[in-house]
mmCIF file as gemmi writes it, N, C-alpha and C atoms, coordinates in Angstrom:
data_model
loop_
_atom_site.group_PDB
_atom_site.id
_atom_site.type_symbol
_atom_site.label_atom_id
_atom_site.label_alt_id
_atom_site.label_comp_id
_atom_site.label_asym_id
_atom_site.label_entity_id
_atom_site.label_seq_id
_atom_site.pdbx_PDB_ins_code
_atom_site.Cartn_x
_atom_site.Cartn_y
_atom_site.Cartn_z
_atom_site.occupancy
_atom_site.B_iso_or_equiv
_atom_site.pdbx_formal_charge
_atom_site.auth_seq_id
_atom_site.auth_asym_id
_atom_site.pdbx_PDB_model_num
ATOM 1 N N . MET Axp A 1 ? 0.806 -1.179 0.052 1 0 ? 1 A 1
ATOM 2 C CA . MET Axp A 1 ? 0.044 -0.093 -0.023 1 0 ? 1 A 1
ATOM 3 C C . MET Axp A 1 ? 0.954 1.137 0.014 1 0 ? 1 A 1
ATOM 4 N N . ASN Axp A 2 ? 0.549 2.268 -0.764 1 0 ? 2 A 1
ATOM 5 C CA . ASN Axp A 2 ? 1.331 3.455 -0.856 1 0 ? 2 A 1
ATOM 6 C C . ASN Axp A 2 ? 0.769 4.441 0.153 1 0 ? 2 A 1
ATOM 7 N N . ALA Axp A 3 ? 1.515 4.648 1.231 1 0 ? 3 A 1
ATOM 8 C CA . ALA Axp A 3 ? 1.226 5.399 2.332 1 0 ? 3 A 1
ATOM 9 C C . ALA Axp A 3 ? 0.953 6.902 1.941 1 0 ? 3 A 1
ATOM 10 N N . SER Axp A 4 ? 1.752 7.466 0.982 1 0 ? 4 A 1
ATOM 11 C CA . SER Axp A 4 ? 1.531 8.925 0.709 1 0 ? 4 A 1
ATOM 12 C C . SER Axp A 4 ? 0.275 9.142 0.026 1 0 ? 4 A 1
ATOM 13 N N . SER Axp A 5 ? -0.467 8.173 -0.624 1 0 ? 5 A 1
ATOM 14 C CA . SER Axp A 5 ? -1.737 8.536 -1.188 1 0 ? 5 A 1
ATOM 15 C C . SER Axp A 5 ? -2.737 8.455 -0.217 1 0 ? 5 A 1
ATOM 16 N N . ARG Axp A 6 ? -2.58 8.022 0.953 1 0 ? 6 A 1
ATOM 17 C CA . ARG Axp A 6 ? -3.696 7.848 2.029 1 0 ? 6 A 1
ATOM 18 C C . ARG Axp A 6 ? -3.47 8.688 3.146 1 0 ? 6 A 1
ATOM 19 N N . GLU Axp A 7 ? -2.303 9.362 3.33 1 0 ? 7 A 1
ATOM 20 C CA . GLU Axp A 7 ? -1.892 10.093 4.493 1 0 ? 7 A 1
ATOM 21 C C . GLU Axp A 7 ? -2.692 11.43 4.537 1 0 ? 7 A 1
ATOM 22 N N . PRO Axp A 8 ? -3.111 11.959 5.713 1 0 ? 8 A 1
ATOM 23 C CA . PRO Axp A 8 ? -3.72 13.169 5.587 1 0 ? 8 A 1
ATOM 24 C C . PRO Axp A 8 ? -2.884 14.248 5.379 1 0 ? 8 A 1
ATOM 25 N N . ALA Axp A 9 ? -3.457 15.45 4.903 1 0 ? 9 A 1
ATOM 26 C CA . ALA Axp A 9 ? -2.537 16.642 4.694 1 0 ? 9 A 1
ATOM 27 C C . ALA Axp A 9 ? -1.96 17.127 6.007 1 0 ? 9 A 1
ATOM 28 N N . MET Axp A 10 ? -0.767 17.643 5.908 1 0 ? 10 A 1
ATOM 29 C CA . MET Axp A 10 ? -0.187 18.13 7.251 1 0 ? 10 A 1
ATOM 30 C C . MET Axp A 10 ? -0.354 19.558 7.127 1 0 ? 10 A 1
ATOM 31 N N . PRO Axp A 11 ? -0.798 20.244 8.179 1 0 ? 11 A 1
ATOM 32 C CA . PRO Axp A 11 ? -0.937 21.72 8.269 1 0 ? 11 A 1
ATOM 33 C C . PRO Axp A 11 ? 0.342 22.489 8.055 1 0 ? 11 A 1
ATOM 34 N N . ASP Axp A 12 ? 0.151 23.555 7.4 1 0 ? 12 A 1
ATOM 35 C CA . ASP Axp A 12 ? 1.473 24.353 7.081 1 0 ? 12 A 1
ATOM 36 C C . ASP Axp A 12 ? 1.71 25.346 8.174 1 0 ? 12 A 1
ATOM 37 N N . GLY Axp A 13 ? 3.002 25.717 8.266 1 0 ? 13 A 1
ATOM 38 C CA . GLY Axp A 13 ? 3.447 26.731 9.039 1 0 ? 13 A 1
ATOM 39 C C . GLY Axp A 13 ? 2.804 26.887 10.411 1 0 ? 13 A 1
ATOM 40 N N . ASP Axp A 14 ? 2.151 28.02 10.626 1 0 ? 14 A 1
ATOM 41 C CA . ASP Axp A 14 ? 1.76 28.428 12.009 1 0 ? 14 A 1
ATOM 42 C C . ASP Axp A 14 ? 0.53 27.455 12.368 1 0 ? 14 A 1
ATOM 43 N N . ALA Axp A 15 ? -0.16 26.883 11.392 1 0 ? 15 A 1
ATOM 44 C CA . ALA Axp A 15 ? -1.339 26.031 11.778 1 0 ? 15 A 1
ATOM 45 C C . ALA Axp A 15 ? -0.744 24.674 12.331 1 0 ? 15 A 1
ATOM 46 N N . LEU Axp A 16 ? 0.423 24.236 11.762 1 0 ? 16 A 1
ATOM 47 C CA . LEU Axp A 16 ? 1.094 22.944 12.24 1 0 ? 16 A 1
ATOM 48 C C . LEU Axp A 16 ? 1.581 23.25 13.674 1 0 ? 16 A 1
ATOM 49 N N . THR Axp A 17 ? 2.181 24.409 13.941 1 0 ? 17 A 1
ATOM 50 C CA . THR Axp A 17 ? 2.629 24.8 15.409 1 0 ? 17 A 1
ATOM 51 C C . THR Axp A 17 ? 1.685 24.797 16.202 1 0 ? 17 A 1
ATOM 52 N N . ARG Axp A 18 ? 0.4 25.308 15.913 1 0 ? 18 A 1
ATOM 53 C CA . ARG Axp A 18 ? -0.651 25.546 16.747 1 0 ? 18 A 1
ATOM 54 C C . ARG Axp A 18 ? -1.334 24.12 17.032 1 0 ? 18 A 1
ATOM 55 N N . GLU Axp A 19 ? -1.351 23.219 16.119 1 0 ? 19 A 1
ATOM 56 C CA . GLU Axp A 19 ? -1.783 21.856 16.213 1 0 ? 19 A 1
ATOM 57 C C . GLU Axp A 19 ? -0.816 21.06 17.2 1 0 ? 19 A 1
ATOM 58 N N . VAL Axp A 20 ? 0.489 21.279 16.964 1 0 ? 20 A 1
ATOM 59 C CA . VAL Axp A 20 ? 1.358 20.628 17.978 1 0 ? 20 A 1
ATOM 60 C C . VAL Axp A 20 ? 1.209 21.17 19.299 1 0 ? 20 A 1
ATOM 61 N N . ALA Axp A 21 ? 0.973 22.454 19.546 1 0 ? 21 A 1
ATOM 62 C CA . ALA Axp A 21 ? 0.746 23.04 20.843 1 0 ? 21 A 1
ATOM 63 C C . ALA Axp A 21 ? -0.459 22.394 21.511 1 0 ? 21 A 1
ATOM 64 N N . ARG Axp A 22 ? -1.661 22.284 20.714 1 0 ? 22 A 1
ATOM 65 C CA . ARG Axp A 22 ? -2.8 21.757 21.191 1 0 ? 22 A 1
ATOM 66 C C . ARG Axp A 22 ? -2.525 20.255 21.69 1 0 ? 22 A 1
ATOM 67 N N . LEU Axp A 23 ? -1.823 19.479 20.898 1 0 ? 23 A 1
ATOM 68 C CA . LEU Axp A 23 ? -1.532 18.002 21.194 1 0 ? 23 A 1
ATOM 69 C C . LEU Axp A 23 ? -0.709 18.014 22.344 1 0 ? 23 A 1
ATOM 70 N N . VAL Axp A 24 ? 0.361 18.934 22.625 1 0 ? 24 A 1
ATOM 71 C CA . VAL Axp A 24 ? 1.036 18.893 23.859 1 0 ? 24 A 1
ATOM 72 C C . VAL Axp A 24 ? 0.206 19.003 25.035 1 0 ? 24 A 1
ATOM 73 N N . ILE Axp A 25 ? -0.59 20.132 25.09 1 0 ? 25 A 1
ATOM 74 C CA . ILE Axp A 25 ? -1.519 20.357 26.057 1 0 ? 25 A 1
ATOM 75 C C . ILE Axp A 25 ? -2.562 19.108 26.506 1 0 ? 25 A 1
ATOM 76 N N . GLU Axp A 26 ? -3.022 18.681 25.327 1 0 ? 26 A 1
ATOM 77 C CA . GLU Axp A 26 ? -4.057 17.524 25.588 1 0 ? 26 A 1
ATOM 78 C C . GLU Axp A 26 ? -3.329 16.293 26.036 1 0 ? 26 A 1
ATOM 79 N N . THR Axp A 27 ? -2.067 16.033 25.646 1 0 ? 27 A 1
ATOM 80 C CA . THR Axp A 27 ? -1.426 14.837 25.948 1 0 ? 27 A 1
ATOM 81 C C . THR Axp A 27 ? -0.709 14.719 27.278 1 0 ? 27 A 1
ATOM 82 N N . VAL Axp A 28 ? 0.1 15.842 27.509 1 0 ? 28 A 1
ATOM 83 C CA . VAL Axp A 28 ? 1.004 15.789 28.673 1 0 ? 28 A 1
ATOM 84 C C . VAL Axp A 28 ? 0.917 16.918 29.63 1 0 ? 28 A 1
ATOM 85 N N . SER Axp A 29 ? -0.035 17.781 29.482 1 0 ? 29 A 1
ATOM 86 C CA . SER Axp A 29 ? 0.027 18.899 30.368 1 0 ? 29 A 1
ATOM 87 C C . SER Axp A 29 ? -0.161 18.582 31.995 1 0 ? 29 A 1
ATOM 88 N N . GLY Axp A 30 ? -0.801 17.467 32.156 1 0 ? 30 A 1
ATOM 89 C CA . GLY Axp A 30 ? -1.137 16.936 33.578 1 0 ? 30 A 1
ATOM 90 C C . GLY Axp A 30 ? 0.176 16.392 34.171 1 0 ? 30 A 1
ATOM 91 N N . ARG Axp A 31 ? 1.241 16.139 33.379 1 0 ? 31 A 1
ATOM 92 C CA . ARG Axp A 31 ? 2.353 15.657 33.977 1 0 ? 31 A 1
ATOM 93 C C . ARG Axp A 31 ? 3.292 16.719 34.582 1 0 ? 31 A 1
ATOM 94 N N . VAL Axp A 32 ? 3.068 18.075 34.25 1 0 ? 32 A 1
ATOM 95 C CA . VAL Axp A 32 ? 3.9 19.156 34.605 1 0 ? 32 A 1
ATOM 96 C C . VAL Axp A 32 ? 3.144 20.071 35.667 1 0 ? 32 A 1
ATOM 97 N N . PRO Axp A 33 ? 3.509 20.121 36.846 1 0 ? 33 A 1
ATOM 98 C CA . PRO Axp A 33 ? 2.819 20.92 37.782 1 0 ? 33 A 1
ATOM 99 C C . PRO Axp A 33 ? 2.82 22.328 37.34 1 0 ? 33 A 1
ATOM 100 N N . GLY Axp A 34 ? 1.75 23.068 37.226 1 0 ? 34 A 1
ATOM 101 C CA . GLY Axp A 34 ? 1.58 24.454 36.715 1 0 ? 34 A 1
ATOM 102 C C . GLY Axp A 34 ? 1.779 24.603 35.375 1 0 ? 34 A 1
ATOM 103 N N . GLY Axp A 35 ? 1.742 23.565 34.579 1 0 ? 35 A 1
ATOM 104 C CA . GLY Axp A 35 ? 1.966 23.571 33.083 1 0 ? 35 A 1
ATOM 105 C C . GLY Axp A 35 ? 0.786 23.764 32.193 1 0 ? 35 A 1
ATOM 106 N N . ALA Axp A 36 ? -0.327 23.682 32.789 1 0 ? 36 A 1
ATOM 107 C CA . ALA Axp A 36 ? -1.69 23.854 31.985 1 0 ? 36 A 1
ATOM 108 C C . ALA Axp A 36 ? -1.636 25.09 31.28 1 0 ? 36 A 1
ATOM 109 N N . GLY Axp A 37 ? -1.663 24.812 29.93 1 0 ? 37 A 1
ATOM 110 C CA . GLY Axp A 37 ? -1.903 26.009 28.884 1 0 ? 37 A 1
ATOM 111 C C . GLY Axp A 37 ? -0.476 26.651 28.579 1 0 ? 37 A 1
ATOM 112 N N . ASN Axp A 38 ? 0.579 26.446 29.393 1 0 ? 38 A 1
ATOM 113 C CA . ASN Axp A 38 ? 1.892 27.067 29.085 1 0 ? 38 A 1
ATOM 114 C C . ASN Axp A 38 ? 2.795 26.008 28.363 1 0 ? 38 A 1
ATOM 115 N N . VAL Axp A 39 ? 2.689 25.958 27.097 1 0 ? 39 A 1
ATOM 116 C CA . VAL Axp A 39 ? 3.374 24.889 26.299 1 0 ? 39 A 1
ATOM 117 C C . VAL Axp A 39 ? 4.855 24.811 26.623 1 0 ? 39 A 1
ATOM 118 N N . GLY Axp A 40 ? 5.631 25.944 26.672 1 0 ? 40 A 1
ATOM 119 C CA . GLY Axp A 40 ? 6.879 26.076 26.991 1 0 ? 40 A 1
ATOM 120 C C . GLY Axp A 40 ? 7.358 25.456 28.327 1 0 ? 40 A 1
ATOM 121 N N . ALA Axp A 41 ? 6.612 25.735 29.269 1 0 ? 41 A 1
ATOM 122 C CA . ALA Axp A 41 ? 6.683 25.049 30.608 1 0 ? 41 A 1
ATOM 123 C C . ALA Axp A 41 ? 6.553 23.581 30.647 1 0 ? 41 A 1
ATOM 124 N N . ILE Axp A 42 ? 5.483 23.288 29.915 1 0 ? 42 A 1
ATOM 125 C CA . ILE Axp A 42 ? 5.241 21.809 29.858 1 0 ? 42 A 1
ATOM 126 C C . ILE Axp A 42 ? 6.435 21.03 29.093 1 0 ? 42 A 1
ATOM 127 N N . LEU Axp A 43 ? 6.819 21.585 28.07 1 0 ? 43 A 1
ATOM 128 C CA . LEU Axp A 43 ? 7.96 20.887 27.259 1 0 ? 43 A 1
ATOM 129 C C . LEU Axp A 43 ? 9.293 21.051 28.261 1 0 ? 43 A 1
ATOM 130 N N . ALA Axp A 44 ? 9.54 21.959 28.943 1 0 ? 44 A 1
ATOM 131 C CA . ALA Axp A 44 ? 10.625 22.072 29.693 1 0 ? 44 A 1
ATOM 132 C C . ALA Axp A 44 ? 10.545 21.093 30.845 1 0 ? 44 A 1
ATOM 133 N N . GLY Axp A 45 ? 9.394 20.83 31.386 1 0 ? 45 A 1
ATOM 134 C CA . GLY Axp A 45 ? 9.243 20.132 32.563 1 0 ? 45 A 1
ATOM 135 C C . GLY Axp A 45 ? 8.966 18.566 32.452 1 0 ? 45 A 1
ATOM 136 N N . LEU Axp A 46 ? 8.954 18.209 31.164 1 0 ? 46 A 1
ATOM 137 C CA . LEU Axp A 46 ? 8.542 16.824 30.886 1 0 ? 46 A 1
ATOM 138 C C . LEU Axp A 46 ? 9.699 15.93 31.295 1 0 ? 46 A 1
ATOM 139 N N . ASP Axp A 47 ? 9.36 14.784 31.914 1 0 ? 47 A 1
ATOM 140 C CA . ASP Axp A 47 ? 10.211 13.685 32.272 1 0 ? 47 A 1
ATOM 141 C C . ASP Axp A 47 ? 10.31 12.769 31.093 1 0 ? 47 A 1
ATOM 142 N N . SER Axp A 48 ? 11.095 11.703 31.098 1 0 ? 48 A 1
ATOM 143 C CA . SER Axp A 48 ? 11.225 10.904 29.947 1 0 ? 48 A 1
ATOM 144 C C . SER Axp A 48 ? 10.124 10.113 29.487 1 0 ? 48 A 1
ATOM 145 N N . LEU Axp A 49 ? 9.255 9.915 30.553 1 0 ? 49 A 1
ATOM 146 C CA . LEU Axp A 49 ? 8.023 9.044 30.185 1 0 ? 49 A 1
ATOM 147 C C . LEU Axp A 49 ? 7.115 10.027 29.518 1 0 ? 49 A 1
ATOM 148 N N . GLY Axp A 50 ? 6.857 11.276 29.925 1 0 ? 50 A 1
ATOM 149 C CA . GLY Axp A 50 ? 6.154 12.294 29.316 1 0 ? 50 A 1
ATOM 150 C C . GLY Axp A 50 ? 6.443 12.417 27.84 1 0 ? 50 A 1
ATOM 151 N N . ARG Axp A 51 ? 7.732 12.578 27.679 1 0 ? 51 A 1
ATOM 152 C CA . ARG Axp A 51 ? 8.396 12.684 26.23 1 0 ? 51 A 1
ATOM 153 C C . ARG Axp A 51 ? 8.003 11.567 25.449 1 0 ? 51 A 1
ATOM 154 N N . LEU Axp A 52 ? 8.069 10.318 25.823 1 0 ? 52 A 1
ATOM 155 C CA . LEU Axp A 52 ? 7.632 9.194 25.185 1 0 ? 52 A 1
ATOM 156 C C . LEU Axp A 52 ? 6.24 9.202 24.862 1 0 ? 52 A 1
ATOM 157 N N . GLU Axp A 53 ? 5.282 9.564 25.831 1 0 ? 53 A 1
ATOM 158 C CA . GLU Axp A 53 ? 3.917 9.852 25.531 1 0 ? 53 A 1
ATOM 159 C C . GLU Axp A 53 ? 3.7 10.825 24.441 1 0 ? 53 A 1
ATOM 160 N N . LEU Axp A 54 ? 4.224 11.958 24.531 1 0 ? 54 A 1
ATOM 161 C CA . LEU Axp A 54 ? 4.17 12.981 23.43 1 0 ? 54 A 1
ATOM 162 C C . LEU Axp A 54 ? 4.692 12.378 22.194 1 0 ? 54 A 1
ATOM 163 N N . LEU Axp A 55 ? 5.834 11.753 22.124 1 0 ? 55 A 1
ATOM 164 C CA . LEU Axp A 55 ? 6.187 11.037 20.824 1 0 ? 55 A 1
ATOM 165 C C . LEU Axp A 55 ? 5.16 10.131 20.252 1 0 ? 55 A 1
ATOM 166 N N . ALA Axp A 56 ? 4.613 9.397 20.992 1 0 ? 56 A 1
ATOM 167 C CA . ALA Axp A 56 ? 3.545 8.368 20.64 1 0 ? 56 A 1
ATOM 168 C C . ALA Axp A 56 ? 2.389 9.117 20.108 1 0 ? 56 A 1
ATOM 169 N N . ALA Axp A 57 ? 2.058 10.169 20.807 1 0 ? 57 A 1
ATOM 170 C CA . ALA Axp A 57 ? 0.791 11.046 20.431 1 0 ? 57 A 1
ATOM 171 C C . ALA Axp A 57 ? 1.197 11.742 18.999 1 0 ? 57 A 1
ATOM 172 N N . LEU Axp A 58 ? 2.25 12.094 18.82 1 0 ? 58 A 1
ATOM 173 C CA . LEU Axp A 58 ? 2.676 12.832 17.673 1 0 ? 58 A 1
ATOM 174 C C . LEU Axp A 58 ? 2.758 11.836 16.299 1 0 ? 58 A 1
ATOM 175 N N . GLU Axp A 59 ? 3.221 10.722 16.669 1 0 ? 59 A 1
ATOM 176 C CA . GLU Axp A 59 ? 3.301 9.491 15.554 1 0 ? 59 A 1
ATOM 177 C C . GLU Axp A 59 ? 1.734 9.258 15.156 1 0 ? 59 A 1
ATOM 178 N N . GLU Axp A 60 ? 0.884 9.18 16.174 1 0 ? 60 A 1
ATOM 179 C CA . GLU Axp A 60 ? -0.58 8.72 15.83 1 0 ? 60 A 1
ATOM 180 C C . GLU Axp A 60 ? -1.172 9.882 15.15 1 0 ? 60 A 1
ATOM 181 N N . ARG Axp A 61 ? -1.118 11.096 15.622 1 0 ? 61 A 1
ATOM 182 C CA . ARG Axp A 61 ? -1.83 12.234 15.031 1 0 ? 61 A 1
ATOM 183 C C . ARG Axp A 61 ? -1.32 12.556 13.615 1 0 ? 61 A 1
ATOM 184 N N . PHE Axp A 62 ? -0.056 12.587 13.428 1 0 ? 62 A 1
ATOM 185 C CA . PHE Axp A 62 ? 0.467 12.957 12.192 1 0 ? 62 A 1
ATOM 186 C C . PHE Axp A 62 ? 1.045 11.85 11.29 1 0 ? 62 A 1
ATOM 187 N N . GLU Axp A 63 ? 0.659 10.576 11.697 1 0 ? 63 A 1
ATOM 188 C CA . GLU Axp A 63 ? 0.937 9.343 10.999 1 0 ? 63 A 1
ATOM 189 C C . GLU Axp A 63 ? 2.478 9.319 10.301 1 0 ? 63 A 1
ATOM 190 N N . VAL Axp A 64 ? 3.471 9.497 11.337 1 0 ? 64 A 1
ATOM 191 C CA . VAL Axp A 64 ? 4.807 9.525 11.082 1 0 ? 64 A 1
ATOM 192 C C . VAL Axp A 64 ? 5.495 8.535 11.974 1 0 ? 64 A 1
ATOM 193 N N . GLU Axp A 65 ? 6.547 8.107 11.59 1 0 ? 65 A 1
ATOM 194 C CA . GLU Axp A 65 ? 7.476 7.321 12.56 1 0 ? 65 A 1
ATOM 195 C C . GLU Axp A 65 ? 8.688 8.247 13.112 1 0 ? 65 A 1
ATOM 196 N N . LEU Axp A 66 ? 8.672 8.49 14.293 1 0 ? 66 A 1
ATOM 197 C CA . LEU Axp A 66 ? 9.747 9.267 14.947 1 0 ? 66 A 1
ATOM 198 C C . LEU Axp A 66 ? 10.598 8.442 15.702 1 0 ? 66 A 1
ATOM 199 N N . THR Axp A 67 ? 11.769 8.624 15.799 1 0 ? 67 A 1
ATOM 200 C CA . THR Axp A 67 ? 12.824 7.836 16.518 1 0 ? 67 A 1
ATOM 201 C C . THR Axp A 67 ? 12.961 8.559 18.103 1 0 ? 67 A 1
ATOM 202 N N . GLU Axp A 68 ? 13.281 7.729 18.94 1 0 ? 68 A 1
ATOM 203 C CA . GLU Axp A 68 ? 13.366 8.201 20.344 1 0 ? 68 A 1
ATOM 204 C C . GLU Axp A 68 ? 14.377 9.253 20.527 1 0 ? 68 A 1
ATOM 205 N N . ASP Axp A 69 ? 15.327 9.193 19.656 1 0 ? 69 A 1
ATOM 206 C CA . ASP Axp A 69 ? 16.57 10.241 19.721 1 0 ? 69 A 1
ATOM 207 C C . ASP Axp A 69 ? 16.044 11.593 19.435 1 0 ? 69 A 1
ATOM 208 N N . LEU Axp A 70 ? 14.891 11.779 18.858 1 0 ? 70 A 1
ATOM 209 C CA . LEU Axp A 70 ? 14.255 13.043 18.623 1 0 ? 70 A 1
ATOM 210 C C . LEU Axp A 70 ? 13.69 13.667 19.836 1 0 ? 70 A 1
ATOM 211 N N . ILE Axp A 71 ? 13.443 12.966 20.886 1 0 ? 71 A 1
ATOM 212 C CA . ILE Axp A 71 ? 12.853 13.394 22.087 1 0 ? 71 A 1
ATOM 213 C C . ILE Axp A 71 ? 13.635 14.609 22.698 1 0 ? 71 A 1
ATOM 214 N N . SER Axp A 72 ? 14.851 14.553 22.656 1 0 ? 72 A 1
ATOM 215 C CA . SER Axp A 72 ? 15.767 15.501 23.152 1 0 ? 72 A 1
ATOM 216 C C . SER Axp A 72 ? 15.525 16.843 22.408 1 0 ? 72 A 1
ATOM 217 N N . GLU Axp A 73 ? 15.036 16.761 21.233 1 0 ? 73 A 1
ATOM 218 C CA . GLU Axp A 73 ? 14.743 17.981 20.529 1 0 ? 73 A 1
ATOM 219 C C . GLU Axp A 73 ? 13.346 18.517 20.649 1 0 ? 73 A 1
ATOM 220 N N . PHE Axp A 74 ? 12.594 18.121 21.604 1 0 ? 74 A 1
ATOM 221 C CA . PHE Axp A 74 ? 11.361 18.626 21.801 1 0 ? 74 A 1
ATOM 222 C C . PHE Axp A 74 ? 11.394 19.728 22.787 1 0 ? 74 A 1
ATOM 223 N N . GLU Axp A 75 ? 11.99 20.896 22.253 1 0 ? 75 A 1
ATOM 224 C CA . GLU Axp A 75 ? 12.186 22.029 23.035 1 0 ? 75 A 1
ATOM 225 C C . GLU Axp A 75 ? 11.126 23.073 22.953 1 0 ? 75 A 1
ATOM 226 N N . SER Axp A 76 ? 10.504 23.023 21.757 1 0 ? 76 A 1
ATOM 227 C CA . SER Axp A 76 ? 9.55 24.116 21.384 1 0 ? 76 A 1
ATOM 228 C C . SER Axp A 76 ? 8.565 23.449 20.377 1 0 ? 76 A 1
ATOM 229 N N . THR Axp A 77 ? 7.316 24.106 20.287 1 0 ? 77 A 1
ATOM 230 C CA . THR Axp A 77 ? 6.456 23.581 19.336 1 0 ? 77 A 1
ATOM 231 C C . THR Axp A 77 ? 6.976 23.905 17.917 1 0 ? 77 A 1
ATOM 232 N N . GLU Axp A 78 ? 7.551 24.937 17.692 1 0 ? 78 A 1
ATOM 233 C CA . GLU Axp A 78 ? 8.217 25.252 16.388 1 0 ? 78 A 1
ATOM 234 C C . GLU Axp A 78 ? 9.209 24.203 15.962 1 0 ? 78 A 1
ATOM 235 N N . ARG Axp A 79 ? 9.995 23.746 16.931 1 0 ? 79 A 1
ATOM 236 C CA . ARG Axp A 79 ? 11.057 22.796 16.658 1 0 ? 79 A 1
ATOM 237 C C . ARG Axp A 79 ? 10.288 21.43 16.351 1 0 ? 79 A 1
ATOM 238 N N . ILE Axp A 80 ? 9.32 21.063 17.113 1 0 ? 80 A 1
ATOM 239 C CA . ILE Axp A 80 ? 8.576 19.771 16.861 1 0 ? 80 A 1
ATOM 240 C C . ILE Axp A 80 ? 7.904 19.888 15.583 1 0 ? 80 A 1
ATOM 241 N N . ALA Axp A 81 ? 7.267 21.045 15.12 1 0 ? 81 A 1
ATOM 242 C CA . ALA Axp A 81 ? 6.738 21.224 13.779 1 0 ? 81 A 1
ATOM 243 C C . ALA Axp A 81 ? 7.684 21.021 12.702 1 0 ? 81 A 1
ATOM 244 N N . ARG Axp A 82 ? 8.928 21.537 12.933 1 0 ? 82 A 1
ATOM 245 C CA . ARG Axp A 82 ? 10.002 21.341 11.836 1 0 ? 82 A 1
ATOM 246 C C . ARG Axp A 82 ? 10.432 19.872 11.774 1 0 ? 82 A 1
ATOM 247 N N . ILE Axp A 83 ? 10.467 19.206 12.941 1 0 ? 83 A 1
ATOM 248 C CA . ILE Axp A 83 ? 10.819 17.776 12.827 1 0 ? 83 A 1
ATOM 249 C C . ILE Axp A 83 ? 9.73 17.021 12.103 1 0 ? 83 A 1
ATOM 250 N N . LEU Axp A 84 ? 8.477 17.191 12.368 1 0 ? 84 A 1
ATOM 251 C CA . LEU Axp A 84 ? 7.402 16.574 11.684 1 0 ? 84 A 1
ATOM 252 C C . LEU Axp A 84 ? 7.489 16.928 10.067 1 0 ? 84 A 1
ATOM 253 N N . ARG Axp A 85 ? 7.666 18.149 9.717 1 0 ? 85 A 1
ATOM 254 C CA . ARG Axp A 85 ? 7.764 18.469 8.345 1 0 ? 85 A 1
ATOM 255 C C . ARG Axp A 85 ? 8.926 17.675 7.65 1 0 ? 85 A 1
ATOM 256 N N . ASP Axp A 86 ? 10.055 17.756 8.357 1 0 ? 86 A 1
ATOM 257 C CA . ASP Axp A 86 ? 11.217 17.053 7.965 1 0 ? 86 A 1
ATOM 258 C C . ASP Axp A 86 ? 11.057 15.548 7.676 1 0 ? 86 A 1
ATOM 259 N N . VAL Axp A 87 ? 10.482 14.854 8.61 1 0 ? 87 A 1
ATOM 260 C CA . VAL Axp A 87 ? 10.187 13.377 8.518 1 0 ? 87 A 1
ATOM 261 C C . VAL Axp A 87 ? 9.185 13.287 7.515 1 0 ? 87 A 1
ATOM 262 N N . ARG Axp A 88 ? 8.101 13.886 7.351 1 0 ? 88 A 1
ATOM 263 C CA . ARG Axp A 88 ? 7.131 13.772 6.318 1 0 ? 88 A 1
ATOM 264 C C . ARG Axp A 88 ? 7.804 13.987 4.867 1 0 ? 88 A 1
ATOM 265 N N . SER Axp A 89 ? 8.742 15.102 4.745 1 0 ? 89 A 1
ATOM 266 C CA . SER Axp A 89 ? 9.253 15.325 3.525 1 0 ? 89 A 1
ATOM 267 C C . SER Axp A 89 ? 10.227 14.213 3.267 1 0 ? 89 A 1
ATOM 268 N N . ASP Axp A 90 ? 11.079 13.607 4.142 1 0 ? 90 A 1
ATOM 269 C CA . ASP Axp A 90 ? 11.962 12.53 3.934 1 0 ? 90 A 1
ATOM 270 C C . ASP Axp A 90 ? 11.153 11.468 3.41 1 0 ? 90 A 1
ATOM 271 N N . ARG Axp A 91 ? 10.053 11.058 4.17 1 0 ? 91 A 1
ATOM 272 C CA . ARG Axp A 91 ? 9.251 9.849 3.766 1 0 ? 91 A 1
ATOM 273 C C . ARG Axp A 91 ? 8.775 9.958 2.276 1 0 ? 91 A 1
ATOM 274 N N . ASN Axp A 92 ? 8.314 11.069 1.99 1 0 ? 92 A 1
ATOM 275 C CA . ASN Axp A 92 ? 7.702 11.33 0.647 1 0 ? 92 A 1
ATOM 276 C C . ASN Axp A 92 ? 8.725 11.254 -0.572 1 0 ? 92 A 1
ATOM 277 N N . GLU Axp A 93 ? 9.991 11.543 -0.118 1 0 ? 93 A 1
ATOM 278 C CA . GLU Axp A 93 ? 11.029 11.608 -1.128 1 0 ? 93 A 1
ATOM 279 C C . GLU Axp A 93 ? 11.635 10.163 -1.39 1 0 ? 93 A 1
ATOM 280 N N . SER Axp A 94 ? 11.406 9.406 -0.378 1 0 ? 94 A 1
ATOM 281 C CA . SER Axp A 94 ? 11.959 8.02 -0.382 1 0 ? 94 A 1
ATOM 282 C C . SER Axp A 94 ? 11.296 7.156 -1.529 1 0 ? 94 A 1
ATOM 283 N N . PRO Axp A 95 ? 11.978 6.278 -2.278 1 0 ? 95 A 1
ATOM 284 C CA . PRO Axp A 95 ? 11.347 5.563 -3.207 1 0 ? 95 A 1
ATOM 285 C C . PRO Axp A 95 ? 10.403 4.558 -2.525 1 0 ? 95 A 1
ATOM 286 N N . ALA Axp A 96 ? 9.27 4.231 -3.217 1 0 ? 96 A 1
ATOM 287 C CA . ALA Axp A 96 ? 8.293 3.382 -2.634 1 0 ? 96 A 1
ATOM 288 C C . ALA Axp A 96 ? 8.694 2.076 -2.819 1 0 ? 96 A 1
ATOM 289 N N . GLY Axp A 97 ? 8.648 1.2 -1.624 1 0 ? 97 A 1
ATOM 290 C CA . GLY Axp A 97 ? 9.194 -0.144 -1.691 1 0 ? 97 A 1
ATOM 291 C C . GLY Axp A 97 ? 8.175 -1.207 -1.59 1 0 ? 97 A 1
């Protein structure tokens, strides 16, 4: 099956960053005391389990495969959005197997 023909469109620019922020808040805001609504504080305060939960939520929502080494790069919603765009772009440029 060709995944690129069935994958949902990924939001562009600011829309993707906003979607990432929404997902961060929904998925892991309860793991960080005082982090509700403050995405920067949530990302800064996440423990390793919270980062894994976020990684899984991102993979599911955006239908991408992310490696665990990217967890250390979850420093801002803009950075996460850039990672998602890069992963999707790399996958679409790979020859179908």
